[in-house]
C-alpha positions in Angstrom: 8.5 10.0 9.1 6.2 11.8 7.0 3.6 9.8 4.8 5.1 11.1 1.7 8.5 9.8 2.6 7.2 6.5 3.5 5.1 6.3 -0.1 8.3 7.1 -1.9 10.0 4.4 -0.4 7.3 1.8 -1.1 7.1 3.0 -4.8 11.1 2.7 -5.1 11.4 -0.6 -3.6 8.4 -2.0 -5.3 9.8 -1.1 -8.5 13.4 -2.3 -7.5 11.8 -5.8 -7.1 10.1 -5.6 -10.8 6.5 -4.7 -9.4 4.1 -2.0 -10.6 3.2 0.7 -7.8 0.3 2.9 -9.2 -1.1 5.9 -7.5 -4.8 5.3 -7.1 -6.8 8.2 -8.0 -10.6 7.3 -8.6 -12.6 10.8 -9.1 -16.0 10.9 -7.4 -14.7 8.1 -5.1 -13.1 9.6 -2.0 -11.1 7.4 0.3 -9.8 4.9 -1.9 -6.4 3.4 -1.0 -3.0 5.5 -1.9 -1.5 2.8 -4.2 -2.2 -0.1 -6.4 0.6 -2.6 -6.5 1.0 -5.2 -8.9 3.9 -8.1 -8.2 6.0 -9.5 -11.1 3.7 -12.6 -10.5 0.5 -10.6 -11.0 -0.7 -10.9 -7.2 -2.7 -7.0 -6.9 -2.8 -5.6 -3.3 -4.5 -2.3 -2.7 -2.3 -0.2 -0.1 -3.2 2.5 2.3 -0.2 4.5 4.0 -0.1 6.0 7.1 2.1 7.5 9.7 2.9 5.2 13.0 0.1 7.6 14.7 -2.1 8.0 11.4 -5.9 7.1 11.4 -8.1 6.0 8.9 -11.0 8.4 8.0 -14.6 7.1 8.2 -14.9 6.9 4.2 -11.5 5.2 4.0 -12.7 2.5 6.4 -16.1 2.2 4.1 -13.9 1.8 0.8 -11.7 -0.8 2.3 -15.0 -2.8 3.6 -16.5 -2.6 0.2 -13.5 -3.6 -1.7 -12.8 -6.4 0.8 -16.5 -7.5 0.3 -15.7 -8.3 -3.3 -12.3 -10.1 -2.7 -9.7 -7.2 -3.1 -6.5 -7.7 -0.9 -6.5 -4.2 1.1 -3.7 -3.4 3.4 -3.2 -0.4 5.8 0.5 0.2 6.6 1.4 2.2 9.7 4.8 3.5 9.3 8.2 2.7 7.5 8.6 -0.8 9.5 5.1 -1.9 8.6 6.3 -1.2 4.9 9.4 -3.2 5.2 7.2 -6.3 6.7 4.9 -5.7 3.8 7.7 -6.0 1.2 9.4 -9.0 2.8 5.9 -10.7 2.7 5.3 -9.8 -1.0 8.7 -10.1 -2.5 10.0 -12.9 -0.6 13.6 -12.7 -2.2 13.8 -8.9 -1.1 16.2 -7.4 1.3 15.0 -4.0 2.9 17.7 -2.3 4.9 16.7 1.2 6.3 
């Protein structure tokens, strides 16, 4: 499955559960995660999406490390199954069919 399809699924499901799913673009800061997710309870998670065989670039690893040093919850999700697991974790009442 393409990364864009995985991202579309994530956005749709987060919104269905009352969350916000912003595209994270930070000019002058390459390698930031793809999405900022804010749950209805205010939990904020930064998400980098990859296909099952995708790999993080060096700058993405660096950005993740810098964000985590400051207490940010940064996740890298590999494939649709990882996205579904993440959604079940974050939205505990959610059911996620294929």
